[in-house]
KEZA-167444 format. One record per atom (N, C-alpha, C): residue number from 0; x negated, y, z negated. Coordinates in nm, 2 decimals, padded with zeros to 4 digits. Atoms other than C-alpha are relative to their C-alpha. Example, Ala and Ser with C-alpha at 12.3 -4.5 7.8 and 13.67 -1.06 7.14 Angstrom:
2
  resi      c1      c2      c3
     0  -00.09  -00.12   00.00
     0  -01.23  -00.45  -00.78
     0  -00.09   00.12   00.00
     1   00.09  -00.11   00.00
     1  -01.37  -00.11  -00.71
     1   00.08   00.11  -00.08
REM end
This chain:
79
  resi      c1      c2      c3
     0   00.13  -00.01   00.10
     0   04.74   00.19   02.75
     0  -00.03  -00.16  -00.06
     1   00.01   00.17   00.04
     1   04.52  -00.10   02.63
     1  -00.03   00.00  -00.14
     2   00.04  -00.05   00.13
     2   04.43  -00.19   02.29
     2  -00.15   00.04  -00.04
     3   00.14  -00.03   00.00
     3   04.14  -00.07   02.12
     3  -00.09  -00.13  -00.02
     4   00.06   00.10   00.02
     4   03.84  -00.27   02.08
     4  -00.04   00.04  -00.13
     5   00.11  -00.05   00.10
     5   03.69  -00.33   01.73
     5  -00.09  -00.02  -00.04
     6   00.10  -00.05   00.02
     6   03.41  -00.17   01.67
     6  -00.10  -00.11  -00.10
     7   00.08   00.08   00.13
     7   03.33  -00.32   01.31
     7   00.11   00.01  -00.09
     8  -00.13   00.02   00.06
     8   03.57  -00.48   01.07
     8  -00.04   00.09  -00.16
     9   00.04  -00.07   00.11
     9   03.47  -00.20   00.80
     9  -00.03   00.14   00.05
    10   00.02  -00.13  -00.04
    10   03.40   00.15   00.78
    10  -00.14   00.09   00.03
    11   00.09  -00.06  -00.02
    11   03.15   00.39   00.92
    11  -00.03   00.12  -00.14
    12  -00.02  -00.13   00.09
    12   03.00   00.59   00.63
    12  -00.10   00.12   00.08
    13   00.04  -00.11  -00.03
    13   02.93   00.93   00.77
    13  -00.04   00.17  -00.06
    14   00.03  -00.11   00.08
    14   02.77   01.25   00.66
    14   00.06   00.11   00.08
    15  -00.06  -00.14  -00.13
    15   03.00   01.60   00.83
    15  -00.05   00.14  -00.02
    16   00.03  -00.19   00.01
    16   02.90   01.97   00.82
    16   00.11   00.10   00.03
    17  -00.10  -00.07   00.03
    17   03.13   02.19   00.75
    17  -00.03   00.09   00.07
    18   00.02  -00.06  -00.12
    18   03.24   02.40   01.04
    18  -00.01  -00.09   00.14
    19   00.06   00.10  -00.11
    19   03.16   02.10   01.27
    19   00.11  -00.04   00.09
    20  -00.14   00.10  -00.07
    20   03.42   01.94   01.52
    20  -00.10  -00.11   00.04
    21   00.06   00.15  -00.02
    21   03.38   01.56   01.58
    21   00.10  -00.07   00.05
    22  -00.06   00.03  -00.04
    22   03.53   01.36   01.79
    22  -00.04  -00.19  -00.03
    23  -00.07   00.16   00.03
    23   03.65   00.97   01.68
    23   00.00  -00.06   00.11
    24  -00.08   00.14  -00.11
    24   03.65   00.68   01.88
    24   00.11  -00.02  -00.02
    25  -00.15   00.06   00.06
    25   03.98   00.58   01.87
    25   00.01  -00.15   00.14
    26  -00.06   00.10  -00.07
    26   03.93   00.33   02.15
    26  -00.14  -00.14   00.00
    27   00.09   00.12   00.09
    27   03.62   00.10   01.98
    27  -00.10   00.01   00.14
    28   00.12  -00.01  -00.11
    28   03.39   00.12   02.32
    28  -00.08   00.06   00.00
    29   00.17  -00.10  -00.01
    29   03.11   00.42   02.25
    29  -00.09  -00.11  -00.04
    30   00.10   00.07   00.06
    30   02.81   00.27   02.21
    30  -00.06   00.11  -00.13
    31   00.07  -00.04   00.04
    31   02.75   00.55   01.99
    31   00.15   00.00  -00.15
    32  -00.08   00.03   00.11
    32   03.02   00.43   01.70
    32  -00.03   00.09  -00.12
    33  -00.16   00.02  -00.05
    33   03.22   00.58   01.53
    33   00.03   00.13   00.06
    34  -00.03  -00.14  -00.11
    34   03.19   00.91   01.77
    34   00.02  -00.08   00.13
    35  -00.03   00.01  -00.14
    35   03.31   00.90   02.14
    35  -00.15   00.03   00.09
    36   00.13   00.04  -00.10
    36   03.04   00.85   02.40
    36   00.08   00.03   00.13
    37  -00.06   00.05  -00.09
    37   03.31   00.87   02.67
    37   00.03  -00.14   00.09
    38   00.00   00.17  -00.10
    38   03.33   00.49   02.76
    38   00.16  -00.01  -00.03
    39  -00.12   00.02  -00.02
    39   03.70   00.56   02.69
    39   00.06   00.00   00.13
    40  -00.03  -00.08  -00.09
    40   03.75   00.68   03.03
    40   00.07  -00.11   00.06
    41  -00.08   00.13  -00.05
    41   04.02   00.42   03.22
    41   00.08  -00.08  -00.09
    42  -00.07   00.10   00.05
    42   04.13   00.27   02.92
    42   00.15   00.06  -00.04
    43  -00.15  -00.03   00.09
    43   04.41   00.53   02.83
    43   00.02   00.02  -00.14
    44   00.00  -00.04   00.14
    44   04.31   00.61   02.48
    44  -00.10   00.08  -00.01
    45   00.11  -00.09   00.02
    45   04.14   00.91   02.39
    45  -00.06   00.03  -00.13
    46   00.10  -00.05   00.12
    46   03.90   01.04   02.12
    46   00.06   00.09  -00.08
    47  -00.08  -00.13   00.09
    47   04.06   01.23   01.82
    47  -00.11   00.08  -00.02
    48   00.08  -00.08   00.02
    48   03.90   01.56   01.73
    48   00.05  -00.01  -00.12
    49   00.00  -00.04   00.18
    49   03.87   01.66   01.34
    49  -00.11   00.08   00.02
    50   00.03  -00.12   00.01
    50   03.74   01.97   01.22
    50  -00.07  -00.02  -00.16
    51   00.04   00.00   00.18
    51   03.51   01.93   00.89
    51   00.00   00.15  -00.05
    52  -00.03  -00.17   00.07
    52   03.62   02.20   00.66
    52  -00.15   00.00  -00.12
    53   00.08  -00.05   00.12
    53   03.35   02.14   00.41
    53  -00.16  -00.17   00.07
    54   00.10   00.09  -00.05
    54   02.98   01.94   00.44
    54   00.10  -00.14  -00.15
    55  -00.07   00.07   00.09
    55   03.12   01.59   00.28
    55  -00.07  -00.16   00.07
    56   00.03   00.13  -00.08
    56   03.07   01.21   00.37
    56   00.12  -00.08   00.00
    57  -00.14   00.09   00.00
    57   03.37   01.01   00.50
    57  -00.02  -00.12   00.05
    58  -00.02   00.13  -00.02
    58   03.44   00.66   00.56
    58   00.08  -00.01   00.12
    59  -00.11  -00.01  -00.12
    59   03.59   00.65   00.94
    59  -00.01  -00.12   00.05
    60  -00.03   00.10  -00.01
    60   03.77   00.35   01.03
    60  -00.06  -00.02   00.11
    61   00.07   00.05  -00.10
    61   03.55   00.10   01.25
    61   00.09  -00.10   00.10
    62  -00.08   00.07  -00.05
    62   03.85  -00.14   01.31
    62   00.08   00.12   00.13
    63  -00.09  -00.08  -00.10
    63   04.03   00.12   01.55
    63   00.19  -00.01  -00.03
    64  -00.20   00.03   00.05
    64   04.40   00.01   01.35
    64   00.02   00.09  -00.12
    65  -00.02  -00.06   00.07
    65   04.38   00.27   01.08
    65   00.14   00.08   00.01
    66  -00.10  -00.12   00.01
    66   04.72   00.48   00.95
    66  -00.07   00.10  -00.01
    67   00.01  -00.10   00.03
    67   04.55   00.73   00.88
    67  -00.14   00.08   00.04
    68   00.12  -00.04  -00.09
    68   04.28   00.85   01.14
    68  -00.07   00.12  -00.01
    69   00.11   00.10  -00.09
    69   04.00   00.91   01.18
    69  -00.03  -00.12  -00.15
    70   00.10   00.07   00.08
    70   03.93   00.76   00.82
    70   00.06  -00.10  -00.02
    71  -00.05   00.16   00.06
    71   03.95   00.40   00.68
    71   00.07   00.01  -00.10
    72  -00.08   00.01   00.10
    72   04.26   00.30   00.48
    72   00.04  -00.14   00.00
    73   00.01   00.15   00.08
    73   04.15  -00.07   00.44
    73   00.02  -00.10   00.12
    74  -00.04   00.09  -00.08
    74   04.32  -00.21   00.75
    74  -00.08  -00.12   00.05
    75   00.11   00.10  -00.03
    75   04.02  -00.39   00.84
    75   00.06  -00.10  -00.09
    76   00.01   00.14   00.07
    76   04.12  -00.64   00.57
    76   00.13  -00.12   00.05
    77  -00.13   00.11  -00.04
    77   04.42  -00.78   00.73
    77   00.02  -00.02   00.14
    78  -00.02  -00.01  -00.15
    78   04.33  -00.80   01.11
    78  -00.06  -00.16   00.01
REM end
């Protein structure tokens, strides 16, 4: 498995809709950050599926090193 690429050193602010499934990019290679576009193929890293229980604003990890995926936990500050 390869190391994830740091897409950005900070979170992505996104609006999610209740009842929808989302696929957070873990590899950092997606052109559709912070969501998966299939660019992970061959990297050994797969996206993380998550389900939005309610309409909400989330701050999804951009550095791909969070300890609370898919949400930012501030790890980018120590990279």
